[in-house]
N, C-alpha and C positions, 0 to 999 in steps of 0.2 A: 826436721824434714817431713815427718809424718803429718804435721799440721799443714805444711805447704801443699803436700800431695792431696790431703783431704780437702783443702781449700780449692785446689785446681779441679778435683773430681766433682765437688759440689757446684763449682762455677760452670763446668761443662754440662752437668745435668740441668742446671738452671737455664743455661743458654739453649740447650736442646729442647727443654720444655717450652721456653718462650718461642722458639722457632716453630715448634709443632703447633702451639696455640695460635701464633700469627698465621701460619699456613692454613690451619683449620678455619680461622676467622675470615681469611681471604676467600677460601673455598665457599664458606657459608654466604658471604656477601655476594659472590659471583652467582651462586645458585639462586639467592633471593632476587637479584637483579634480573636474571634470566626468567625466573618465575613471574615477576611483575611484567616483563616484556611479553611473555606468552599470554598472560591474562589480558593485557592491553590489546594484543593482536586479535585474540578471540572476541573481545568487546567490539573492536572495529569491524571484524568480519561479520558479527551477528547483529549488532545494534547501532553501528555508526551511520553516517549519511549514506554510505554505499553498502550497508549491511544487508543481510538476507531478509530481515524483517521489512526494511524499507523497500527493497526490491519487490518483495511479495505484495506489499500494500500498493505500490505503484502499478504492478501488473494487474491487480484486481481493479484499480481505478481506471486503468486503460481499457479493460474489457467493458466496464460499465459505461464509459464515455463512448466507446465504439457502438454499443447497443443503443444508447441514447441518440447518437448521430444517425444510425440507420432508421430509427423510429421517426426522427425529425425529417429525414430525406423522404420517407414514405408519406408523411403528412404533407410535406411541401408539394410532392407530386400529386397527391389527391386534391389539394387546393388548386393547383395549376390546372388539373383536368376539369374541375368544377368551374373555374373561371372561364376556361375555353368554351365549355358547354353553355355557360350563361351568356357569353358574347355571341355565339354562333347558332345555338339550337333553340328555336322558339318553343318547341314541344317540351324541352326540359324546363324552361321557365314556366310554362303553363303547369306542368306536373308539380313543380316546386310550389307554385302559388296555391294550387288546389290541396296538396297534401299537408304542407307545413302551416299554411296561413288560412286555410278554409275559404279561399275565394271561389267564386262561381261565375258562370256566364250569365248574361241576362236571361230571364225566364227559366232559370234553373233553381231547383229547391234542393238544399242539402239537409239530409237527416243524419243526426248523430245518434247512433245506437249505443247504449251502455248495457252490457251484459253483466249479470251478477257474477262475481268471482267465486269459485268453488273452494 
C-alpha cells in the first residue's frame, strides 16, 4: 500500500508540475505574441505607409511644392504683365530695345562707359 500511495503522490506531483509548466508555457507564448503585436503596431505607427515619418516627409514636400507653386504663379504674372506691356506700350518697347539690346534712334550716338571696379 505504501508503494501505491507513493506512486499516486509522485504521479500527482508530476501532473501538477506538467500543468504548471504548460500553464507557464502558454503564458510565455501569449506574452511573446502580444509583444510581437505591439512591436508591429509601433512599426506601423512610426514607419509604415501611414506612419509618422512618411506623414512628416509628405508635409515637408507639400510645403516645398506650395512655395514652388507660388513662385511660378508670380513668375507667370510677371510674364503676363510684360507681354501686355509689349503689346500695348510703345514706350516700354523702346526702353527695352535701348537698355537690353543697345538700339538707338537715327542720328543718335551711344557711348558705353566702363568704370574700373574697386
